[in-house]
N, C-alpha and C positions, 0 to 999 in steps of 0.2 A: 627583529622585524624583517619579514621576507621582502626580498627586493621586488619591486612592482614590474610587471611584464606587460608588453603591449603586443597585440597581434598585427602582423603585416597584412595590409590590405591589397597592396599592388606594388609591383616592380616595373618601373617605366624608363626605358632608355631616353635620355635627354638629347634633343636635337642640337646641332651646332657644329662648328669647325674646331679643330685643334682639341685642347683638353676638354672643352665643354661637350664635345660629342663622344667622349669616353667615360661618361658618368651615368649613373643610374639613380633615379629618384626612387627612394623607399618611402612609401607612404604607409602610415599606420592607421588602424581604425580610429584611434583617438584624435586624428587630425594632424598629428605631428608628422614631419618629413625629414628625411636625411638624403642629401645628394652625395653619393659615394662614388669613388673610381670603380669602373667595371671590374677590374681584376680582384678588388677587395671584396665586392659583393660575391663574386664567383667563389673566391677562396673561403668565404664565411658559409657558403652554401644555403643562404637564406631563400626561402620560398614564400609565396603568399600563404597565409594561414599560420605560419610560424609564430610563436610567441618568443619575444625578445626581451630579456631582462634589461632594466634601465641602465645598469652598470655596463652590460654588453653593448648597448647602444652608444654609451659615452666612450667606451673604447674603440668602437668602430669609427665614431666621429674623429677622435684624435688621430687614428691611424689613417683615415681619409685625408685629413689635413696634411699629415706628414708626407703622405705619397704625392699629393698635389704640389706640395713645396718642392719635393724632389724632382718632379716632371718639370716644373718651372725652372729649376736650377739647371737642368739638363738642356732646356731650351735656350737658356741665357748663354750657357758655356758652348753650345753648338753654333751661336751666332758669333762669339768671339772669346778668346781666352780671357780670364778674369782672375784677380787675386781673391784670396779668402774674404778680405773686408768688402771688396767691391760687391762680391756675390751676396754676402750677408746683407749689405745695405740695400741691394735691389730687392731681395726677398722680403725684407721688413717693410720696404716702401710699398710693395705690392700687397701688404696687409696680412702676410703669413704670420702666424703666432710664434711665440718663442720656442716652444718645444718642437714645432714643425721645422722651423729654420735650423735649429741644432741638428736635427736627424738629417735634413738634407746636406748640410755642410760636411757632416761626419760621413755619410753615405758616399758623397763625391771624393772626399779626401782618401777614404779607404780604398777606393778603385782607381786612384791616380788622376781623376779628372780635375782636381784642385790641387796645384802645386806651385807654391809662390816662388820657389827656386827656378823651377822650369819657366814659369811665366817671365821672371826677371832676365833669364838668359835669352829667351826669345825676343824680349823688348830691346835689351842691349844690342843684339845682333841686327835688329831692324834699324836701330838708331845709328849704328856704325856706317850704315849706308848713306847717312846724311852727314857730309863732311864738316857742316857748320856746328855740330853738337859736341860740346865738350863733356867731360865725365861728370862735372858737378851738375850740369844741367840734366843729364841722364839720371844721376841719383836723386835729383829733386823730383823728376817725373815718376820714378819708381816709388817715392815716398807718397806722393799724391795718389798713386793707385793702390797705396796699402801695404807695400813691401817694407818689412822692417829695415831700418837704416843700416844696421851692421850686415845684414844679408845683401842689401843693395850695394854697399861699398865692396864687399867681398866679390860679387859677380862682376861689377864693373871693373874692378882692378885686374881681375883675371882675364877679362876680355879685351881690355884697353890698357896695356902697359904704358908706363910714362913715356918711353922713347917713341912709341907708335903715336901717342897722343900729342907729343911734341911735333912730329912730323905733320900731323893733321892740322895743328895750330898754325905752323908756318905756312902750310899750303893754303889755309883760310886767310891768312894775312896777304899772302901773294895775290889771292883772287880779289881781296878788298882793295889792294893798291893798284890792280891792273887798270890801265886806261885813265887813271887819275893824275892830275898834275901835282905830284907829290914834292913838297919842299925838302930839300936835302942839304946837308952841310958838307964841309970838306970831306972828300973821300967818298962821297955818295951816302954818307951816314944820314939816317932819318933824323930830323931836328926834333927838339923837345916837344913842341906842340903836336906834330905829326905822330910822334911816338905815343904821346898820351892819348891821342884820339884812337889809335890802333890798339892800344892796350885796353881801352874801354870797350872797344868793339869786341875784342876776343873774350874779355871777361863776361860781357853781356851774352856771349854765346855759350857760356857755361864752361870755359876753360879755367882750371884752377890757377891760382896766383903764380905758382912755380913754373907752371907751363907757359903762361903768358910772359913771364919774365924771360924764360929760356927762348921763346920764339923771337921775342924783341932783341935778344942778345945775338941770335943767328942773323937777324935782319940788320945788324949794326946800329941799333937805335941808341941815342944818346941819353934817353931818360927811360925809366921803367915805372910801372904802376906802383903805387905806394901802399895800397891796401889790399888785403887778401880777400877776394870775393867769396871764398868759401870758409864760412865760420864754423862748420861742423868739426867735431873732435876727430 
């Protein structure tokens, strides 16, 4: 059975800002319409009076959806860096179809616009500027943004060696204690209750158990936290 063909009645640029202003409405004599990206219509070479097979119309529709998802992805990435999972979620949330989303993600990845490792490295670098952020907290943030746990651990450990993180934890503890009437025992050692409070504070800021313990040892604490706040393998 021959594929049905429809005649193009008109090509009309759509008014609007942004993506909407870069589309053309293709109207067919049958009353059907296709709203397609300008570059796609130009590439197809369609003109009023052309007869377009229904299968060709369907291919054009799918290609148009893919191009629109790609343009949406680029706008999102231009606004801020995102992980693959974040970008996929935003595209699906916007109503783009499965095939269009896959095309957009593959296109962006192939051109280096979407790179979870680079995102993680940038995220860790920004978080290192915040002295109260421990490595466990940073890894949790990366996981929430869609970075694989093993990649997150690798990037964080490379950027924040244990000795550097210990120094950060000690500095955070000193800031916490500054200006407070801290109870101390013989020799100026932190008493048990104060050490426990300080340990909970550091753990709550995302410093791993061994770092919290090391910081309290440097501060001469008489007691250490008993539970590891980092349950990850």
